[in-house]
N, CA, C, O and the ligand as a Tripos MOL2 file, in Angstrom:
@<TRIPOS>MOLECULE
protein
  257   255    65     0     0
PROTEIN
NO_CHARGES

@<TRIPOS>ATOM
      1 N         158.7070   80.7300  104.7230 N.3       1 MET1
      2 CA        159.8930   79.7610  105.1390 C.3       1 MET1
      3 C         160.2450   78.8410  103.9100 C.2       1 MET1
      4 O         159.3730   78.1250  103.4180 O.2       1 MET1
      5 N         161.4820   78.8650  103.4390 N.am      2 SER2
      6 CA        161.8950   78.2030  102.3930 C.3       2 SER2
      7 C         162.4260   76.7530  102.7490 C.2       2 SER2
      8 O         163.2010   76.6000  103.6930 O.2       2 SER2
      9 N         162.0240   75.7710  102.0290 N.am      3 HIS3
     10 CA        162.5410   74.4550  102.4410 C.3       3 HIS3
     11 C         163.6710   74.0900  101.4130 C.2       3 HIS3
     12 O         164.2470   73.0060  101.5130 O.2       3 HIS3
     13 N         163.9770   74.9500  100.4700 N.am      4 THR4
     14 CA        164.8920   74.4540   99.4310 C.3       4 THR4
     15 C         166.1820   74.0670  100.0180 C.2       4 THR4
     16 O         166.6150   72.9200   99.9060 O.2       4 THR4
     17 N         166.8270   75.0320  100.6620 N.am      5 ALA5
     18 CA        168.1750   74.6770  101.1970 C.3       5 ALA5
     19 C         168.2340   73.5710  102.0940 C.2       5 ALA5
     20 O         169.1470   72.7480  102.0260 O.2       5 ALA5
     21 N         167.2450   73.4980  102.9930 N.am      6 ARG6
     22 CA        167.1410   72.4080  103.7020 C.3       6 ARG6
     23 C         166.9580   71.0280  103.1360 C.2       6 ARG6
     24 O         167.5100   70.0160  103.5680 O.2       6 ARG6
     25 N         166.0960   71.0950  102.0870 N.am      7 ASP7
     26 CA        165.9100   69.7830  101.2570 C.3       7 ASP7
     27 C         167.1510   69.5200  100.5690 C.2       7 ASP7
     28 O         167.4670   68.3360  100.4480 O.2       7 ASP7
     29 N         167.9410   70.4400  100.0810 N.am      8 LEU8
     30 CA        169.1340   70.2160   99.4450 C.3       8 LEU8
     31 C         170.1820   69.5620  100.3520 C.2       8 LEU8
     32 O         170.9010   68.6540   99.9320 O.2       8 LEU8
     33 N         170.2540   70.0110  101.5330 N.am      9 LEU9
     34 CA        171.1910   69.5310  102.5210 C.3       9 LEU9
     35 C         170.8200   68.0280  102.8430 C.2       9 LEU9
     36 O         171.6500   67.1210  102.9050 O.2       9 LEU9
     37 N         169.4320   67.8860  103.0420 N.am     10 ASP10
     38 CA        169.0450   66.5650  103.3400 C.3      10 ASP10
     39 C         169.2780   65.5970  102.2570 C.2      10 ASP10
     40 O         169.5570   64.4410  102.5770 O.2      10 ASP10
     41 N         169.1990   65.9250  101.0090 N.am     11 SER11
     42 CA        169.4540   65.0320   99.9120 C.3      11 SER11
     43 C         170.8990   64.7720   99.7880 C.2      11 SER11
     44 O         171.3010   63.6780   99.3910 O.2      11 SER11
     45 N         171.6670   65.6930  100.0970 N.am     12 LEU12
     46 CA        173.1870   65.5660  100.1120 C.3      12 LEU12
     47 C         173.5870   64.5700  101.2220 C.2      12 LEU12
     48 O         174.3680   63.6350  101.0390 O.2      12 LEU12
     49 N         173.0050   64.8450  102.3360 N.am     13 GLY13
     50 CA        173.2700   64.0270  103.5900 C.3      13 GLY13
     51 C         172.9560   62.5300  103.3750 C.2      13 GLY13
     52 O         173.5930   61.6280  103.9200 O.2      13 GLY13
     53 N         171.9340   62.3490  102.5460 N.am     14 ALA14
     54 CA        171.5200   60.9410  102.2440 C.3      14 ALA14
     55 C         172.5640   60.1780  101.4480 C.2      14 ALA14
     56 O         172.6410   58.9520  101.5200 O.2      14 ALA14
     57 N         173.3600   60.9060  100.6940 N.am     15 ILE15
     58 CA        174.3000   60.1740   99.9270 C.3      15 ILE15
     59 C         175.6980   60.5430  100.2450 C.2      15 ILE15
     60 O         176.6220   60.1110   99.5570 O.2      15 ILE15
     61 N         175.8980   61.3500  101.2940 N.am     16 TRP16
     62 CA        177.2020   61.7610  101.6610 C.3      16 TRP16
     63 C         178.0610   60.5470  102.2850 C.2      16 TRP16
     64 O         177.5600   59.6920  103.0150 O.2      16 TRP16
     65 N         179.2480   60.5760  101.9540 N.am     17 SER17
     66 CA        180.1350   59.5530  102.6090 C.3      17 SER17
     67 C         180.2750   59.5890  104.0520 C.2      17 SER17
     68 O         180.4180   60.6740  104.6140 O.2      17 SER17
     69 N         180.2470   58.5330  104.6840 N.am     18 PRO18
     70 CA        180.2140   58.5310  106.1840 C.3      18 PRO18
     71 C         181.7550   58.7830  106.6250 C.2      18 PRO18
     72 O         182.0420   58.9400  107.8120 O.2      18 PRO18
     73 N         182.5760   58.8070  105.7550 N.am     19 ASP19
     74 CA        183.9830   59.1370  105.9890 C.3      19 ASP19
     75 C         184.2960   60.5950  105.9570 C.2      19 ASP19
     76 O         185.3950   60.9800  106.3560 O.2      19 ASP19
     77 N         183.4060   61.4260  105.5100 N.am     20 LEU20
     78 CA        183.6380   62.8100  105.3600 C.3      20 LEU20
     79 C         183.8730   63.5260  106.7560 C.2      20 LEU20
     80 O         184.6290   64.4930  106.8440 O.2      20 LEU20
     81 N         183.1900   63.0050  107.8410 N.am     21 ASP21
     82 CA        183.4200   63.5950  109.1270 C.3      21 ASP21
     83 C         184.9100   63.3800  109.5700 C.2      21 ASP21
     84 O         185.5890   64.2690  110.0820 O.2      21 ASP21
     85 N         185.3330   62.1370  109.3230 N.am     22 ALA22
     86 CA        186.6480   61.7710  109.6130 C.3      22 ALA22
     87 C         187.6650   62.6130  108.9350 C.2      22 ALA22
     88 O         188.6810   62.9820  109.5240 O.2      22 ALA22
     89 N         187.3940   62.9260  107.6720 N.am     23 TYR23
     90 CA        188.2440   63.6660  106.8620 C.3      23 TYR23
     91 C         188.2500   65.1610  107.3170 C.2      23 TYR23
     92 O         189.2950   65.8120  107.2840 O.2      23 TYR23
     93 N         187.0980   65.6810  107.7320 N.am     24 ALA24
     94 CA        186.9590   67.0120  108.1660 C.3      24 ALA24
     95 C         187.7050   67.2650  109.4400 C.2      24 ALA24
     96 O         188.2240   68.3540  109.6830 O.2      24 ALA24
     97 N         187.7520   66.1340  110.3290 N.am     25 ALA25
     98 CA        188.4020   66.1840  111.5040 C.3      25 ALA25
     99 C         189.9040   65.9060  111.4090 C.2      25 ALA25
    100 O         190.6190   65.8840  112.4110 O.2      25 ALA25
    101 N         190.3580   65.6950  110.1640 N.am     26 GLY26
    102 CA        191.7370   65.4190  109.9200 C.3      26 GLY26
    103 C         192.2980   64.0810  110.2000 C.2      26 GLY26
    104 O         193.5130   63.8810  110.2160 O.2      26 GLY26
    105 N         191.3210   63.0690  110.4440 N.am     27 ARG27
    106 CA        191.8250   61.6520  110.8490 C.3      27 ARG27
    107 C         192.2370   60.9390  109.6520 C.2      27 ARG27
    108 O         193.1770   60.1480  109.7300 O.2      27 ARG27
    109 N         191.6240   61.1360  108.5370 N.am     28 ILE28
    110 CA        192.0060   60.4030  107.2860 C.3      28 ILE28
    111 C         192.2750   61.3360  106.1790 C.2      28 ILE28
    112 O         191.8650   62.4970  106.1930 O.2      28 ILE28
    113 N         193.0160   60.7870  105.1500 N.am     29 ASP29
    114 CA        193.3490   61.5380  104.0560 C.3      29 ASP29
    115 C         192.1780   61.5790  102.9680 C.2      29 ASP29
    116 O         191.3000   60.7160  102.9810 O.2      29 ASP29
    117 N         192.1950   62.5730  102.0590 N.am     30 ALA30
    118 CA        191.2090   62.6690  101.0860 C.3      30 ALA30
    119 C         190.9780   61.3540  100.2310 C.2      30 ALA30
    120 O         189.8820   60.9800   99.8130 O.2      30 ALA30
    121 N         192.1660   60.7270  100.0450 N.am     31 SER31
    122 CA        192.2330   59.5730   99.2180 C.3      31 SER31
    123 C         191.5540   58.3810  100.0160 C.2      31 SER31
    124 O         191.2100   57.3750   99.3950 O.2      31 SER31
    125 N         191.3760   58.4740  101.2660 N.am     32 GLN32
    126 CA        190.8080   57.3910  102.0720 C.3      32 GLN32
    127 C         189.2840   57.6740  102.2330 C.2      32 GLN32
    128 O         188.6430   56.9160  102.9610 O.2      32 GLN32
    129 N         188.7180   58.6090  101.6700 N.am     33 ILE33
    130 CA        187.2670   58.8050  101.7670 C.3      33 ILE33
    131 C         186.5950   57.7830  100.7640 C.2      33 ILE33
    132 O         186.8300   57.8070   99.5560 O.2      33 ILE33
    133 N         185.8140   56.9640  101.3160 N.am     34 ARG34
    134 CA        185.1870   56.0400  100.5030 C.3      34 ARG34
    135 C         184.1270   56.7710   99.5130 C.2      34 ARG34
    136 O         183.4390   57.7150   99.9050 O.2      34 ARG34
    137 N         184.0600   56.2670   98.2360 N.am     35 CYS35
    138 CA        183.1330   56.8700   97.3040 C.3      35 CYS35
    139 C         181.7150   56.5990   97.7890 C.2      35 CYS35
    140 O         181.4260   55.5160   98.2960 O.2      35 CYS35
    141 N         180.8100   57.6040   97.6290 N.am     36 VAL36
    142 CA        179.3970   57.3470   98.1250 C.3      36 VAL36
    143 C         178.7090   56.4270   97.0910 C.2      36 VAL36
    144 O         177.6210   55.9400   97.3990 O.2      36 VAL36
    145 N         179.2380   56.1640   95.9350 N.am     37 LEU37
    146 CA        178.5330   55.3240   94.9180 C.3      37 LEU37
    147 C         179.0380   53.8700   95.0430 C.2      37 LEU37
    148 O         178.2610   52.9210   95.1480 O.2      37 LEU37
    149 N         180.3470   53.7480   95.0260 N.am     38 CYS38
    150 CA        180.8260   52.3200   94.9260 C.3      38 CYS38
    151 C         181.2660   51.8970   96.2580 C.2      38 CYS38
    152 O         181.5090   50.7010   96.4220 O.2      38 CYS38
    153 N         181.4060   52.7440   97.2610 N.am     39 GLN39
    154 CA        181.8770   52.5460   98.5550 C.3      39 GLN39
    155 C         183.3350   52.0160   98.7230 C.2      39 GLN39
    156 O         183.7690   51.3720   99.6780 O.2      39 GLN39
    157 N         184.0300   52.4280   97.5640 N.am     40 HIS40
    158 CA        185.5160   51.9750   97.5650 C.3      40 HIS40
    159 C         186.3650   53.1990   97.8000 C.2      40 HIS40
    160 O         185.9230   54.3080   97.4970 O.2      40 HIS40
    161 N         187.5780   53.0460   98.3330 N.am     41 ALA41
    162 CA        188.5220   54.1210   98.5030 C.3      41 ALA41
    163 C         189.9340   53.6190   98.0160 C.2      41 ALA41
    164 O         190.5310   52.7870   98.6990 O.2      41 ALA41
    165 N         190.4600   54.0890   96.8960 N.am     42 PRO42
    166 CA        189.8640   55.1150   96.1570 C.3      42 PRO42
    167 C         188.5430   54.7090   95.3220 C.2      42 PRO42
    168 O         188.0900   53.5650   95.3630 O.2      42 PRO42
    169 N         188.0480   55.5990   94.6710 N.am     43 CYS43
    170 CA        186.8570   55.3500   93.8620 C.3      43 CYS43
    171 C         187.0730   54.2830   92.8310 C.2      43 CYS43
    172 O         188.1300   54.2890   92.2010 O.2      43 CYS43
    173 N         186.2080   53.4130   92.6150 N.am     44 ASP44
    174 CA        186.1660   52.3970   91.7100 C.3      44 ASP44
    175 C         184.9560   52.2170   90.7870 C.2      44 ASP44
    176 O         184.5360   51.1440   90.3560 O.2      44 ASP44
    177 N         184.4600   53.4560   90.5510 N.am     45 CYS45
    178 CA        183.1420   53.5870   89.8410 C.3      45 CYS45
    179 C         183.4330   53.2520   88.3450 C.2      45 CYS45
    180 O         184.5500   53.3780   87.8430 O.2      45 CYS45
    181 N         182.2840   52.7990   87.6540 N.am     46 PRO46
    182 CA        182.3950   52.7150   86.2450 C.3      46 PRO46
    183 C         182.4290   54.0460   85.5080 C.2      46 PRO46
    184 O         182.0090   55.0550   86.0750 O.2      46 PRO46
    185 N         182.8980   54.0910   84.3040 N.am     47 PRO47
    186 CA        183.0200   55.5560   83.6870 C.3      47 PRO47
    187 C         181.8280   56.2920   83.7390 C.2      47 PRO47
    188 O         180.7470   55.7530   83.5010 O.2      47 PRO47
    189 N         181.9430   57.5900   84.0560 N.am     48 PHE48
    190 CA        180.8930   58.6040   84.3220 C.3      48 PHE48
    191 C         179.9400   58.5380   83.0620 C.2      48 PHE48
    192 O         180.3840   58.6040   81.9160 O.2      48 PHE48
    193 N         178.7510   58.4180   83.3260 N.am     49 GLY49
    194 CA        177.6920   58.4180   82.2940 C.3      49 GLY49
    195 C         177.3350   57.1060   81.6300 C.2      49 GLY49
    196 O         176.4000   56.9980   80.8370 O.2      49 GLY49
    197 N         178.1690   56.0660   82.0140 N.am     50 SER50
    198 CA        177.8680   54.7300   81.4720 C.3      50 SER50
    199 C         176.6650   54.0990   82.1180 C.2      50 SER50
    200 O         176.3280   54.4880   83.2360 O.2      50 SER50
    201 N         176.0110   53.1840   81.5190 N.am     51 PRO51
    202 CA        174.8420   52.5530   82.0050 C.3      51 PRO51
    203 C         175.0650   52.0050   83.5340 C.2      51 PRO51
    204 O         174.2250   52.0870   84.4310 O.2      51 PRO51
    205 N         176.3500   51.4400   83.6410 N.am     52 GLU52
    206 CA        176.6970   50.8820   84.9790 C.3      52 GLU52
    207 C         176.7540   52.0270   86.0140 C.2      52 GLU52
    208 O         176.3320   51.8510   87.1580 O.2      52 GLU52
    209 N         177.2610   53.1620   85.6190 N.am     53 TYR53
    210 CA        177.3320   54.2980   86.4700 C.3      53 TYR53
    211 C         176.0220   54.8820   86.8610 C.2      53 TYR53
    212 O         175.8150   55.3070   87.9980 O.2      53 TYR53
    213 N         175.0850   54.9000   85.8470 N.am     54 MET54
    214 CA        173.7510   55.4940   86.0940 C.3      54 MET54
    215 C         173.0900   54.4880   86.9610 C.2      54 MET54
    216 O         172.3310   54.9680   87.8030 O.2      54 MET54
    217 N         173.2100   53.2290   86.9410 N.am     55 ALA55
    218 CA        172.6330   52.1670   87.7710 C.3      55 ALA55
    219 C         173.0760   52.4310   89.1500 C.2      55 ALA55
    220 O         172.2630   52.3690   90.0730 O.2      55 ALA55
    221 N         174.3700   52.7340   89.3570 N.am     56 LEU56
    222 CA        174.8100   52.8790   90.6700 C.3      56 LEU56
    223 C         174.1910   54.1520   91.3220 C.2      56 LEU56
    224 O         173.8480   54.1050   92.5030 O.2      56 LEU56
    225 N         174.0470   55.2230   90.6270 N.am     57 ILE57
    226 CA        173.4190   56.3340   91.1060 C.3      57 ILE57
    227 C         171.9880   56.0250   91.5650 C.2      57 ILE57
    228 O         171.5420   56.3650   92.6610 O.2      57 ILE57
    229 N         171.2930   55.3330   90.6040 N.am     58 ASP58
    230 CA        170.0290   55.0090   90.8570 C.3      58 ASP58
    231 C         169.7580   54.2410   92.0380 C.2      58 ASP58
    232 O         168.7590   54.4330   92.7320 O.2      58 ASP58
    233 N         170.7100   53.2960   92.2970 N.am     59 LYS59
    234 CA        170.5990   52.4570   93.4780 C.3      59 LYS59
    235 C         170.8630   53.2980   94.7700 C.2      59 LYS59
    236 O         170.1980   53.1510   95.7960 O.2      59 LYS59
    237 N         171.7870   54.1040   94.6490 N.am     60 ARG60
    238 CA        171.9980   54.9750   95.9040 C.3      60 ARG60
    239 C         170.9040   55.9250   96.2450 C.2      60 ARG60
    240 O         170.7300   56.3030   97.4040 O.2      60 ARG60
    241 N         170.0990   56.3510   95.1560 N.am     61 HIS61
    242 CA        169.1670   57.2750   95.3470 C.3      61 HIS61
    243 C         167.7600   56.6210   95.8000 C.2      61 HIS61
    244 O         166.8650   57.2570   96.3580 O.2      61 HIS61
    245 N         167.7150   55.3840   95.5010 N.am     62 HIS62
    246 CA        166.4670   54.6750   95.7800 C.3      62 HIS62
    247 C         166.6550   53.5330   96.6930 C.2      62 HIS62
    248 O         165.9670   52.5150   96.6210 O.2      62 HIS62
    249 N         167.6400   53.7240   97.5920 N.am     63 ARG63
    250 CA        167.9870   52.7270   98.6620 C.3      63 ARG63
    251 C         166.6680   52.4510   99.4990 C.2      63 ARG63
    252 O         165.9230   53.3660   99.8510 O.2      63 ARG63
    253 N         166.4600   51.2320   99.7630 N.am     64 ARG64
    254 CA        165.3280   50.8640  100.6780 C.3      64 ARG64
    255 C         165.7690   50.1800  101.8340 C.2      64 ARG64
    256 O         164.9550   49.8110  102.6810 O.2      64 ARG64
    257 ZN        183.0560   55.3760   93.0490 Zn       65 ZN65
@<TRIPOS>BOND
     1     1     2 1
     2     2     3 1
     3     3     4 2
     4     3     5 am
     5     5     6 1
     6     6     7 1
     7     7     8 2
     8     7     9 am
     9     9    10 1
    10    10    11 1
    11    11    12 2
    12    11    13 am
    13    13    14 1
    14    14    15 1
    15    15    16 2
    16    15    17 am
    17    17    18 1
    18    18    19 1
    19    19    20 2
    20    19    21 am
    21    21    22 1
    22    22    23 1
    23    23    24 2
    24    23    25 am
    25    25    26 1
    26    26    27 1
    27    27    28 2
    28    27    29 am
    29    29    30 1
    30    30    31 1
    31    31    32 2
    32    31    33 am
    33    33    34 1
    34    34    35 1
    35    35    36 2
    36    35    37 am
    37    37    38 1
    38    38    39 1
    39    39    40 2
    40    39    41 am
    41    41    42 1
    42    42    43 1
    43    43    44 2
    44    43    45 am
    45    45    46 1
    46    46    47 1
    47    47    48 2
    48    47    49 am
    49    49    50 1
    50    50    51 1
    51    51    52 2
    52    51    53 am
    53    53    54 1
    54    54    55 1
    55    55    56 2
    56    55    57 am
    57    57    58 1
    58    58    59 1
    59    59    60 2
    60    59    61 am
    61    61    62 1
    62    62    63 1
    63    63    64 2
    64    63    65 am
    65    65    66 1
    66    66    67 1
    67    67    68 2
    68    67    69 am
    69    69    70 1
    70    70    71 1
    71    71    72 2
    72    71    73 am
    73    73    74 1
    74    74    75 1
    75    75    76 2
    76    75    77 am
    77    77    78 1
    78    78    79 1
    79    79    80 2
    80    79    81 am
    81    81    82 1
    82    82    83 1
    83    83    84 2
    84    83    85 am
    85    85    86 1
    86    86    87 1
    87    87    88 2
    88    87    89 am
    89    89    90 1
    90    90    91 1
    91    91    92 2
    92    91    93 am
    93    93    94 1
    94    94    95 1
    95    95    96 2
    96    95    97 am
    97    97    98 1
    98    98    99 1
    99    99   100 2
   100    99   101 am
   101   101   102 1
   102   102   103 1
   103   103   104 2
   104   103   105 am
   105   105   106 1
   106   106   107 1
   107   107   108 2
   108   107   109 am
   109   109   110 1
   110   110   111 1
   111   111   112 2
   112   111   113 am
   113   113   114 1
   114   114   115 1
   115   115   116 2
   116   115   117 am
   117   117   118 1
   118   118   119 1
   119   119   120 2
   120   119   121 am
   121   121   122 1
   122   122   123 1
   123   123   124 2
   124   123   125 am
   125   125   126 1
   126   126   127 1
   127   127   128 2
   128   127   129 am
   129   129   130 1
   130   130   131 1
   131   131   132 2
   132   131   133 am
   133   133   134 1
   134   134   135 1
   135   135   136 2
   136   135   137 am
   137   137   138 1
   138   138   139 1
   139   139   140 2
   140   139   141 am
   141   141   142 1
   142   142   143 1
   143   143   144 2
   144   143   145 am
   145   145   146 1
   146   146   147 1
   147   147   148 2
   148   147   149 am
   149   149   150 1
   150   150   151 1
   151   151   152 2
   152   151   153 am
   153   153   154 1
   154   154   155 1
   155   155   156 2
   156   155   157 am
   157   157   158 1
   158   158   159 1
   159   159   160 2
   160   159   161 am
   161   161   162 1
   162   162   163 1
   163   163   164 2
   164   163   165 am
   165   165   166 1
   166   166   167 1
   167   167   168 2
   168   167   169 am
   169   169   170 1
   170   170   171 1
   171   171   172 2
   172   171   173 am
   173   173   174 1
   174   174   175 1
   175   175   176 2
   176   175   177 am
   177   177   178 1
   178   178   179 1
   179   179   180 2
   180   179   181 am
   181   181   182 1
   182   182   183 1
   183   183   184 2
   184   183   185 am
   185   185   186 1
   186   186   187 1
   187   187   188 2
   188   187   189 am
   189   189   190 1
   190   190   191 1
   191   191   192 2
   192   191   193 am
   193   193   194 1
   194   194   195 1
   195   195   196 2
   196   195   197 am
   197   197   198 1
   198   198   199 1
   199   199   200 2
   200   199   201 am
   201   201   202 1
   202   202   203 1
   203   203   204 2
   204   203   205 am
   205   205   206 1
   206   206   207 1
   207   207   208 2
   208   207   209 am
   209   209   210 1
   210   210   211 1
   211   211   212 2
   212   211   213 am
   213   213   214 1
   214   214   215 1
   215   215   216 2
   216   215   217 am
   217   217   218 1
   218   218   219 1
   219   219   220 2
   220   219   221 am
   221   221   222 1
   222   222   223 1
   223   223   224 2
   224   223   225 am
   225   225   226 1
   226   226   227 1
   227   227   228 2
   228   227   229 am
   229   229   230 1
   230   230   231 1
   231   231   232 2
   232   231   233 am
   233   233   234 1
   234   234   235 1
   235   235   236 2
   236   235   237 am
   237   237   238 1
   238   238   239 1
   239   239   240 2
   240   239   241 am
   241   241   242 1
   242   242   243 1
   243   243   244 2
   244   243   245 am
   245   245   246 1
   246   246   247 1
   247   247   248 2
   248   247   249 am
   249   249   250 1
   250   250   251 1
   251   251   252 2
   252   251   253 am
   253   253   254 1
   254   254   255 1
   255   255   256 2
@<TRIPOS>SUBSTRUCTURE
     1 MET1         2 RESIDUE 1 A MET
     2 SER2         6 RESIDUE 1 A SER
     3 HIS3        10 RESIDUE 1 A HIS
     4 THR4        14 RESIDUE 1 A THR
     5 ALA5        18 RESIDUE 1 A ALA
     6 ARG6        22 RESIDUE 1 A ARG
     7 ASP7        26 RESIDUE 1 A ASP
     8 LEU8        30 RESIDUE 1 A LEU
     9 LEU9        34 RESIDUE 1 A LEU
    10 ASP10       38 RESIDUE 1 A ASP
    11 SER11       42 RESIDUE 1 A SER
    12 LEU12       46 RESIDUE 1 A LEU
    13 GLY13       50 RESIDUE 1 A GLY
    14 ALA14       54 RESIDUE 1 A ALA
    15 ILE15       58 RESIDUE 1 A ILE
    16 TRP16       62 RESIDUE 1 A TRP
    17 SER17       66 RESIDUE 1 A SER
    18 PRO18       70 RESIDUE 1 A PRO
    19 ASP19       74 RESIDUE 1 A ASP
    20 LEU20       78 RESIDUE 1 A LEU
    21 ASP21       82 RESIDUE 1 A ASP
    22 ALA22       86 RESIDUE 1 A ALA
    23 TYR23       90 RESIDUE 1 A TYR
    24 ALA24       94 RESIDUE 1 A ALA
    25 ALA25       98 RESIDUE 1 A ALA
    26 GLY26      102 RESIDUE 1 A GLY
    27 ARG27      106 RESIDUE 1 A ARG
    28 ILE28      110 RESIDUE 1 A ILE
    29 ASP29      114 RESIDUE 1 A ASP
    30 ALA30      118 RESIDUE 1 A ALA
    31 SER31      122 RESIDUE 1 A SER
    32 GLN32      126 RESIDUE 1 A GLN
    33 ILE33      130 RESIDUE 1 A ILE
    34 ARG34      134 RESIDUE 1 A ARG
    35 CYS35      138 RESIDUE 1 A CYS
    36 VAL36      142 RESIDUE 1 A VAL
    37 LEU37      146 RESIDUE 1 A LEU
    38 CYS38      150 RESIDUE 1 A CYS
    39 GLN39      154 RESIDUE 1 A GLN
    40 HIS40      158 RESIDUE 1 A HIS
    41 ALA41      162 RESIDUE 1 A ALA
    42 PRO42      166 RESIDUE 1 A PRO
    43 CYS43      170 RESIDUE 1 A CYS
    44 ASP44      174 RESIDUE 1 A ASP
    45 CYS45      178 RESIDUE 1 A CYS
    46 PRO46      182 RESIDUE 1 A PRO
    47 PRO47      186 RESIDUE 1 A PRO
    48 PHE48      190 RESIDUE 1 A PHE
    49 GLY49      194 RESIDUE 1 A GLY
    50 SER50      198 RESIDUE 1 A SER
    51 PRO51      202 RESIDUE 1 A PRO
    52 GLU52      206 RESIDUE 1 A GLU
    53 TYR53      210 RESIDUE 1 A TYR
    54 MET54      214 RESIDUE 1 A MET
    55 ALA55      218 RESIDUE 1 A ALA
    56 LEU56      222 RESIDUE 1 A LEU
    57 ILE57      226 RESIDUE 1 A ILE
    58 ASP58      230 RESIDUE 1 A ASP
    59 LYS59      234 RESIDUE 1 A LYS
    60 ARG60      238 RESIDUE 1 A ARG
    61 HIS61      242 RESIDUE 1 A HIS
    62 HIS62      246 RESIDUE 1 A HIS
    63 ARG63      250 RESIDUE 1 A ARG
    64 ARG64      254 RESIDUE 1 A ARG
    65 ZN65       257 GROUP 0 **** ****
């Protein structure tokens, strides 16, 4: 029994936007989905790859 796919889904679910369900159901527009990193809609993240951006990712992955 492989855990890989399940683990991948779990890790995605952990950082997935809570607005995705609403989008999938057609209740909100794509532009209204809050970013999983900065929690803003539209996204207000620092430039990709910048130290600020990496810090955001780090924060989201190591949430306590
Ligand atoms: Zn963002």
